[in-house]
DORODREN-133504 format. One record per residue (C-alpha): residue in one letter; x, y, z. Coordinates in steps of 0.25 Angstrom, whole numbers, m for minus. Example, Ala and Ser with C-alpha at 12.3 -4.5 7.8 and 13.67 -1.06 7.14 Angstrom:
BEGIN
  res     px     py     pz
    A     49    m18     31
    S     55     m4     29
***
This chain:
BEGIN
  res     px     py     pz
    M    150    336    414
    P    166    338    413
    K    171    352    412
    R    177    356    400
    P    191    363    401
    D    191    378    399
    V    196    381    385
    G    202    394    389
    A    210    387    400
    I    215    377    390
    A    219    387    380
    E    227    395    391
    Q    234    383    394
    V    238    380    380
    I    242    394    378
    E    251    394    390
    R    257    380    386
    L    260    386    372
    K    267    398    378
    Q    276    389    386
    I    279    380    374
    E    283    393    366
    D    292    398    377
    Q    299    385    378
    V    301    385    363
    T    307    399    364
    Q    316    395    375
    N    321    383    368
    Q    324    392    356
    R    332    401    364
    I    340    390    371
    A    343    384    357
    D    348    398    352
    E    357    400    365
    L    362    385    363
    A    366    389    348
    R    373    401    353
    L    381    394    364
    R    385    383    353
    D    390    395    345
    V    398    400    356
    V    404    387    360
    T    408    385    345
    E    415    398    345
    L    422    395    358
    E    427    382    353
    R    432    389    340
    A    440    399    348
    I    446    389    357
    V    451    381    344
    S    456    394    338
    R    464    398    351
    L    470    384    352
    S    474    382    338
    G    478    397    335
    E    470    396    322
    P    457    404    320
    V    445    395    319
    P    433    400    309
    A    420    404    316
    A    409    394    317
    E    396    396    311
    P    385    400    321
    T    375    389    323
    E    361    391    318
    R    350    396    328
    A    340    385    331
    P    327    386    323
    R    316    394    330
    Q    304    386    334
    R    291    394    331
    A    281    394    341
    A    266    394    338
    K    260    408    339
    R    254    412    352
    S    240    414    354
    R    235    428    358
    A    234    424    372
    A    248    420    373
    T    254    433    367
    R    248    442    378
    P    258    451    384
    S    256    445    398
    T    259    431    393
    A    269    434    382
    K    280    440    391
    R    292    431    393
    A    303    433    403
    T    317    434    397
    A    328    426    402
    P    340    432    409
    R    353    433    401
    G    360    420    402
    Q    349    412    407
    N    347    404    393
    Q    362    400    393
    G    360    395    407
    K    348    386    403
    I    356    381    391
    L    368    377    399
    A    359    370    410
    A    352    363    399
    L    365    358    393
    Q    370    354    406
    G    357    346    408
    S    358    339    395
    E    373    334    397
    R    368    325    409
***
């Protein structure tokens, strides 16, 4: 008689995978927000350069809209326990490095 898989173990695996997916969605949203801010900064720099070269003031650009937030499914009670819900915060500037590395990788 074949053994049945342990339902508890399967549930734990599914919960862990859902947590990984939610973390990826959160990270992607942060990267999209950082990319929008970087685009705004580049636009401001371009306008400043044009203004300095032409000697005429250039009107300010409208900031880009934030990327729409993706809503993740609600976590189960097991996934919201304090021991499993802790997230490490990235050191300052690490997101920018990741974005630049991704942009350099996409240019190839």
